[in-house]
C-alpha positions as CSV (number, residue, x, y, z in Angstrom):
1,X,-31.9,-0.4,8.5
2,X,-29.4,0.5,5.8
3,X,-31.7,3.4,4.7
4,X,-30.3,5.4,7.7
5,X,-26.9,5.6,6.0
6,X,-27.4,8.7,3.9
7,X,-25.3,9.6,0.9
8,X,-22.7,12.2,1.7
9,X,-23.0,15.0,0.9
10,X,-26.8,14.7,1.2
11,X,-28.2,14.2,-2.3
12,X,-31.8,14.4,-3.4
13,X,-33.2,12.2,-6.2
14,X,-33.1,15.2,-8.6
15,X,-29.5,16.0,-7.7
16,X,-28.6,12.3,-8.2
17,X,-29.6,12.4,-11.9
18,X,-28.1,15.9,-12.3
19,X,-24.7,14.4,-11.2
20,X,-24.7,11.3,-13.5
21,X,-26.3,10.0,-16.7
22,X,-29.9,8.8,-16.0
23,X,-32.4,7.7,-18.6
24,X,-36.0,6.5,-18.3
25,X,-36.6,3.0,-19.7
26,X,-39.3,3.1,-22.4
27,X,-41.6,5.5,-20.6
28,X,-42.0,3.1,-17.7
29,X,-41.0,5.5,-15.1
30,X,-38.1,3.3,-14.2
31,X,-34.7,5.1,-14.2
32,X,-31.6,3.5,-15.5
33,X,-28.3,4.9,-14.2
34,X,-25.1,5.2,-16.3
35,X,-26.3,3.2,-19.4
36,X,-22.9,2.7,-20.9
37,X,-21.4,1.5,-17.6
38,X,-24.4,-0.8,-17.1
39,X,-23.8,-2.4,-20.5
40,X,-20.1,-2.8,-19.8
41,X,-20.5,-4.3,-16.3
42,X,-23.0,-6.9,-17.5
43,X,-20.6,-7.9,-20.3
44,X,-17.9,-8.1,-17.7
45,X,-20.1,-10.6,-15.8
46,X,-20.3,-12.8,-18.8
47,X,-16.5,-12.6,-19.2
48,X,-16.1,-13.8,-15.6
49,X,-18.3,-16.8,-16.4
50,X,-16.3,-17.5,-19.6
51,X,-13.1,-17.5,-17.7
52,X,-14.6,-19.9,-15.1
53,X,-15.6,-22.2,-17.9
54,X,-12.1,-22.2,-19.3
55,X,-10.7,-23.5,-16.0
56,X,-13.4,-26.0,-15.6
57,X,-13.4,-27.4,-19.2
58,X,-10.1,-29.2,-18.8
59,X,-8.0,-30.8,-16.2
60,X,-10.6,-33.0,-14.6
61,X,-9.8,-33.9,-11.0
62,X,-7.6,-30.9,-10.6
63,X,-8.5,-29.1,-7.3
64,X,-6.7,-25.9,-8.3
65,X,-8.7,-25.6,-11.5
66,X,-11.9,-26.4,-9.6
67,X,-11.3,-23.6,-7.1
68,X,-10.3,-21.1,-9.8
69,X,-13.6,-21.9,-11.5
70,X,-15.5,-21.4,-8.3
71,X,-13.7,-18.1,-7.6
72,X,-14.5,-16.8,-11.1
73,X,-18.1,-17.8,-10.8
74,X,-18.3,-15.8,-7.5
75,X,-16.7,-12.9,-9.2
76,X,-19.2,-13.1,-12.1
77,X,-22.1,-13.1,-9.7
78,X,-20.5,-10.3,-7.8
79,X,-20.1,-8.2,-11.0
80,X,-23.8,-8.6,-11.9
81,X,-24.9,-7.8,-8.3
82,X,-22.6,-4.7,-8.2
83,X,-23.7,-3.5,-11.6
84,X,-27.3,-3.7,-10.5
85,X,-26.8,-1.3,-7.6
86,X,-23.7,0.8,-8.4
87,X,-24.9,1.4,-12.0
88,X,-28.1,0.1,-13.5
89,X,-30.7,0.6,-10.8
90,X,-28.8,2.8,-8.3
91,X,-31.5,5.5,-8.5
92,X,-34.3,3.0,-8.0
93,X,-32.6,1.2,-5.1
94,X,-31.2,4.2,-3.3
95,X,-33.1,7.3,-4.3
96,X,-36.6,6.5,-5.6
97,X,-39.3,7.6,-3.1
98,X,-36.8,9.2,-0.7
99,X,-36.2,12.8,0.2
100,X,-32.4,12.1,0.2
101,X,-30.6,9.2,-1.4
102,X,-29.3,6.3,0.6
103,X,-25.5,5.5,0.7
104,X,-25.8,1.8,0.1
105,X,-28.2,-1.1,-0.6
106,X,-28.4,-4.8,0.2
107,X,-27.1,-5.5,-3.3
108,X,-23.9,-3.7,-2.5
109,X,-23.5,-5.5,0.9
110,X,-23.9,-8.9,-0.9
111,X,-21.3,-7.7,-3.5
112,X,-18.7,-7.0,-0.8
113,X,-19.2,-10.5,0.7
114,X,-18.9,-12.1,-2.8
115,X,-15.8,-10.1,-3.7
116,X,-13.9,-11.2,-0.6
117,X,-15.1,-14.8,-1.1
118,X,-14.0,-14.7,-4.7
119,X,-10.4,-13.9,-3.7
120,X,-10.4,-16.4,-0.9
121,X,-11.6,-19.1,-3.3
122,X,-8.7,-18.0,-5.5
123,X,-6.5,-18.6,-2.4
124,X,-7.8,-22.1,-2.2
125,X,-6.9,-22.6,-5.8
126,X,-3.4,-21.3,-5.1
127,X,-3.1,-23.6,-2.1
128,X,-3.6,-26.7,-4.3
129,X,-1.5,-25.5,-7.2
130,X,1.4,-23.7,-5.5
131,X,1.9,-25.2,-2.0
132,X,2.0,-28.6,-0.3
133,X,1.8,-30.2,3.1
134,X,1.8,-27.8,6.1
135,X,1.9,-24.7,3.9
136,X,-1.1,-25.9,2.0
137,X,-3.0,-26.4,5.2
138,X,-2.0,-23.0,6.4
139,X,-3.1,-21.5,3.1
140,X,-6.5,-23.2,3.3
141,X,-6.9,-22.1,6.9
142,X,-6.1,-18.5,6.0
143,X,-8.6,-18.5,3.2
144,X,-11.4,-19.8,5.4
145,X,-10.6,-17.5,8.3
146,X,-10.4,-14.5,6.1
147,X,-13.8,-15.3,4.6
148,X,-15.4,-15.8,8.0
149,X,-13.9,-12.7,9.5
150,X,-15.0,-10.5,6.7
151,X,-18.5,-11.9,6.8
152,X,-18.6,-11.3,10.6
153,X,-17.5,-7.7,10.1
154,X,-20.3,-7.2,7.5
155,X,-22.9,-8.7,9.8
156,X,-21.8,-6.4,12.6
157,X,-21.8,-3.5,10.2
158,X,-25.4,-4.2,9.2
159,X,-26.5,-4.6,12.8
160,X,-24.7,-1.4,14.1
161,X,-25.2,0.5,10.8
162,X,-21.5,1.1,10.5
163,X,-20.4,2.8,7.3
164,X,-16.8,1.7,7.4
165,X,-17.6,-2.0,8.0
166,X,-19.9,-2.0,4.9
167,X,-17.5,-0.1,2.7
168,X,-15.5,-1.1,-0.4
169,X,-12.4,0.0,1.5
170,X,-13.1,-2.6,4.2
171,X,-13.3,-5.3,1.6
172,X,-10.0,-4.2,0.3
173,X,-8.4,-4.5,3.7
174,X,-9.2,-8.2,3.5
175,X,-8.3,-8.7,-0.1
176,X,-4.9,-6.8,-0.2
177,X,-3.0,-9.1,2.1
178,X,-4.2,-12.1,0.0
179,X,-2.8,-10.5,-3.1
180,X,0.5,-9.7,-1.4
181,X,0.8,-13.4,-0.4
182,X,0.1,-14.4,-4.0
183,X,2.8,-12.2,-5.3
184,X,5.3,-13.3,-2.7
185,X,4.5,-17.0,-3.3
186,X,4.7,-16.9,-7.0
187,X,7.9,-14.8,-7.0
188,X,9.7,-17.2,-4.7
189,X,8.5,-20.2,-6.7
190,X,9.5,-18.7,-10.0
191,X,12.9,-17.7,-8.8
192,X,13.4,-21.3,-7.5
193,X,11.9,-23.4,-10.2
194,X,11.3,-21.1,-13.3
195,X,7.9,-22.7,-14.0
196,X,5.7,-21.0,-16.6
197,X,2.6,-21.3,-14.3
198,X,4.2,-19.1,-11.7
199,X,5.3,-16.6,-14.3
200,X,1.8,-16.4,-15.7
201,X,0.4,-15.9,-12.2
202,X,2.9,-13.1,-11.6
203,X,1.8,-11.4,-14.8
204,X,-1.8,-11.8,-13.8
205,X,-1.2,-10.1,-10.4
206,X,0.7,-7.2,-12.2
207,X,-2.2,-6.7,-14.5
208,X,-4.7,-6.6,-11.6
209,X,-2.6,-4.1,-9.7
210,X,-2.1,-2.0,-12.9
211,X,-5.9,-2.0,-13.3
212,X,-6.4,-0.8,-9.7
213,X,-3.8,2.0,-10.2
214,X,-5.4,3.1,-13.4
215,X,-8.8,3.3,-11.7
216,X,-7.4,5.3,-8.8
217,X,-5.5,7.7,-11.1
218,X,-8.6,8.3,-13.3
219,X,-10.8,8.9,-10.3
220,X,-8.4,11.2,-8.5
221,X,-7.9,13.3,-11.7
222,X,-11.7,13.9,-11.8
223,X,-12.0,12.8,-15.5
224,X,-15.4,11.2,-14.9
225,X,-17.3,14.4,-14.2
226,X,-15.3,16.3,-16.9
227,X,-16.4,13.8,-19.5
228,X,-20.0,13.4,-18.3
229,X,-20.4,17.2,-18.6
230,X,-19.5,16.8,-22.3
231,X,-21.9,14.0,-22.8
232,X,-19.3,11.3,-22.8
233,X,-20.4,8.5,-20.5
234,X,-17.1,7.0,-19.4
235,X,-16.3,6.8,-15.7
236,X,-13.6,5.4,-13.5
237,X,-15.7,2.3,-13.0
238,X,-15.5,1.8,-16.8
239,X,-11.7,1.9,-16.5
240,X,-11.9,-0.8,-13.8
241,X,-14.3,-2.9,-15.9
242,X,-12.2,-2.8,-19.0
243,X,-9.0,-3.6,-17.0
244,X,-10.6,-6.5,-15.2
245,X,-12.0,-7.8,-18.5
246,X,-8.5,-7.8,-20.0
247,X,-7.2,-9.6,-16.9
248,X,-9.9,-12.3,-17.2
249,X,-9.2,-12.8,-20.9
250,X,-5.5,-13.3,-19.9
251,X,-6.5,-15.8,-17.2
252,X,-8.7,-17.8,-19.6
253,X,-6.3,-17.9,-22.5
254,X,-2.8,-18.0,-20.9
255,X,-3.1,-19.2,-17.3
256,X,-5.9,-21.8,-17.5
257,X,-3.9,-24.3,-19.6
258,X,-0.9,-24.1,-17.2
259,X,-2.6,-24.6,-13.8
260,X,-1.8,-28.0,-12.3
261,X,-2.1,-29.3,-8.8
262,X,1.1,-29.7,-6.8
263,X,0.7,-33.4,-6.0
264,X,3.9,-33.9,-4.0
265,X,2.0,-33.6,-0.7
266,X,4.2,-34.3,2.4
């Protein structure tokens, strides 16, 4: 079903490996895409799990910490799934045995679902740590609705073979409003109460946005192809991976000790 979505412009398996680093694994006939990026994204998956452990290892009974941990585990699984198709085995999953390469794979579809679920689990963590009463219920409702709506869009996209519905951009349409809510919430709370947790959360959102901007600028400038042509295997995805890695280390070291549930529920 997804095979009918063809890479644009149409790309043959040979052209695929002419456009990016490909190496054969120990004469097995199995092609590994982007070796450096593959290594980096699997390290990134480990950092996601480390950050999840940092939130889970203390503050027993804290719902906010629990949902932060769940969110980061989902992010870690998503990183490994994404790295399998976008980097490591992209050729094997989308090109091998085909006349022209496919645009996506089931691995990437699963990654989109996990990515949106990751941020909505983060929203549940924020609901317990940064809101109470009616606002908490609204926050929880928003996170659940956002998850269900995105999953429904993905299912419809698979059934109708719709490129936009299965795209990274569609996932961002569901994630971006959540990040805007986070920034607005922590800004208002910090201005009102000057709590270190809200300041750390604001810094974390700034780091995440800066990473996204660096990725976009690097990609728009075309640095990836310029460096690949010179044998330097560093892509815009590597910029993203390194930025997210730094963000996760910040979460694990600075934010995790500060997260506490807002227990004044009304």
